[in-house]
C-alpha positions in Angstrom: 96.0 103.0 95.5 96.1 99.6 96.4 94.6 98.7 100.7 95.8 98.8 103.5 96.2 96.2 105.8 92.0 97.0 107.8 91.1 97.5 104.4 91.7 93.8 102.7 90.1 92.6 106.3 87.6 95.0 105.7 86.5 93.6 102.2 87.3 90.2 103.1 85.2 90.8 105.5 82.8 92.4 103.4 82.4 89.4 100.6 81.4 86.6 102.9 78.6 89.3 103.7 77.8 89.2 100.9 77.5 85.9 100.1 75.4 84.9 103.7 73.0 87.5 102.7 72.3 85.9 99.5 74.6 87.9 97.5 77.1 85.8 95.8 77.6 86.9 92.4 78.8 91.1 94.2 80.7 89.6 96.0 82.6 87.7 93.5 83.2 91.4 91.3 84.2 93.1 94.9 87.5 91.1 94.0 87.6 93.5 91.1 88.1 96.1 93.4 90.2 98.1 95.4 87.9 99.1 99.1 89.1 102.0 101.2 88.1 104.1 103.7 87.8 107.9 104.1 87.4 109.4 107.6 84.9 112.6 105.6 82.1 113.4 107.2 80.4 114.8 103.8 81.1 111.2 102.1 79.0 108.0 102.7 80.8 106.4 99.5 81.6 106.3 96.3 83.3 104.5 94.1 85.6 105.4 90.8 84.5 104.4 87.1 86.7 102.5 85.7 89.3 102.9 88.9 87.5 99.7 90.1 88.0 100.6 93.9 85.6 101.6 96.0 84.9 105.0 99.4 84.2 103.2 102.7 82.8 105.8 105.8 84.7 104.1 107.8 81.8 104.9 110.9 79.1 102.8 108.5 78.6 99.3 109.9 78.4 96.0 108.4 74.4 96.3 107.2 75.3 99.7 105.5 78.3 98.6 103.7 76.5 95.8 101.6 74.3 98.1 100.9 76.6 101.1 99.8 79.3 98.1 98.4 76.4 96.6 96.7 75.2 100.4 95.0 78.8 101.8 94.2 79.3 98.2 92.0 75.7 98.5 89.6 77.5 102.0 88.9 80.4 100.4 87.1 
């Protein structure tokens, strides 16, 4: 599917955030994933197994995105 410019920017920010929060391993693992947004109010986050894709709801804040990303990475 790929990422939009906005999603690439968000992924870069999220990697920096994970590093600053003391999660450098998660930041490195996130390199292997595309990060996509959804506006679906019924979706908070999910990942697609073996496809390297994490989808986050556009409405989550940075702290929530960090927790959700770490959670979704653990599914893989």
